[in-house]
N, C-alpha and C positions, 0 to 999 in steps of 0.2 A: 796497159790493157786492163780494163775493169772486168770483174767477174759478173756473169749474169746471175741475178738473185734467184731466178726461176730454175736454173740448172742444178743448184745445190740441193741435195735431198736432205731434209730434216726429219728426224724421227718424230712421230706424232706425240703430242703431249696429252696427258689425261688418260682416261680409261678407254679401252676399246670395247666393242660390243661383246666380245667373249667374256671380258671381265664383268660387265654388267649382267650377262646371263648367269655367270657363276654366283654373283651376289644374289640375284633373284632366286636361283635354285636353292641357295642356302636359307634364305628367308622363308621360302615356301616349305622347306623341310621342317624348319622350326615351328612354323604355324600349324602344320599338320600334326606334329607331335604334341603341341599344346592343346589343340582341339581334341585329340584323342584322349589325353589325360584329363582334360576338363570334363569330357563326356563320362569317363569312368567315375570321377568325383561326384558329378551330379547324380548319376545312377545310384551310387552308394548312399547319398543323402536322401534321395527319394525313397529308397527301400527302407531306410531307418525311420523316416517321417510317416510313411504310409500306414503302418500299424497303429500309430498314435491317433490317426483320424478315424 
């Protein structure tokens, strides 16, 4: 008797949607922190250059 290939359950390979969501949330948090720190750096540079104009 041969086994039915459709009856055996295999675990999915690759990443699941929840793992993709975690990766996306991590990237978003990194981008927000970089955007915030870049804004602070630009504000500091503008305040230093402003009096020279």
